[in-house]
N, C-alpha and C positions, 0 to 999 in steps of 0.2 A: 692195566685195568682188567678185571676179571669178567668173564662172560657170564651171562645169566645162568647158563647150565652149571658153571663152576660154583656160583653162589648158591644155587639150588642144592647141588651136591654137598656143599659145606653145611647148609641148613639141615639137610637130611642126616648127615653124619652127626651133627650136634644133637638132633632129635633122638637118634639111635643111642648115642652115648648117655643122654639124659634119661631115656627110658630104662637103660640098663642100671643106672644109678638108682632110679626110683624103685626098681625091682629089689635091688640089694638092701636099701634102707627099710623098705616095707616088709620084706621077709624077716629082717632082724627085729623090727618093731612088733610085728604080729607074734613072733616067737616069745619075745620078752613080755609082751602084754598078757600072754596066757597065764603067767604067774601072778597077775594082779587082780584076779577075781572078775565077777559078773559085770562090774561097771565098765570094763574095757571091751565088752563084746562088740560094740559098734566100731571101735578103733581096729580091732582084729579083722572084722568083716571088710572094712574099707581098705585096709592094708593088703588083704588077700586079693581084693578086687583090683587094686592097682598093680599088684605083682602079675596077675593074669593079663590084664589089658595092656600094660606097658610092655610086657614080653611079646605079646602078639603084635603090638604096634611096631616094635623094633624089627621083628621078623618081616612084616609086610613092607616096611620102608626099605629094608635091606634088599628085598627082591623087587622093589619098585612096583608093587601091586596096584592094580587099578582101584583098590579099595582103601589104600593107605590114608587118604585124606579123611574119609569118614571115620575110620578107626582112630585116627589121630585126634579128631574132634571129641570123640567119646572119651579117649584117654585123658585129654585135658580136663574134661568135666569131672572124671573120677579122681584125678590127681588133686584138683581144687577142693573137692569134698573131703578127701582124706587129709589134706593139709589143714583145712579148717578144724577137723576133728582132732588131729594130733596137736594142733596149737593150743587146744583147750586142756591138755594134760601136762602136768609138771615133770613127768618122767623124761630122763635124758634121751631115751630111745625114741620117744614121741617127738621131742623137740628137734632131734636130728633129722626127722623126716621133712619138716616144714619147708625149708629152703630148697632142697632137691626136688620136692614135689611141685613147688611153684615154678621152678626153672623148667621142669618137664612139661608142665601145663603150657608155659609160654612158648616153648619150642614146638610142641605138638600143634598149638594153634597156628603157628606160622606155617606148618605143613598142611593144615586143613584148608 
């Protein structure tokens, strides 16, 4: 049986991993969307927001910051908004964001 602290550490590691994955898919999506014109501006903005907040969330979790739960909650909200936006576009790079962003939101909420 694992201790509560081991479970928390496992959740934190999963959150960090999911944040890193969110950064990766969103950086790729934002870059790819740049070639698709004005109608992708919101997708680009949200992907860039996710890349920033998820990177920050991973760093704060890694150093067990006293603020990691607040940042994790905001990260979850931004990931959900971006997943909703990406889901509305047919581009492969947008669709590739949806599941990792939803997973990131879920694990961030568990940390919050």
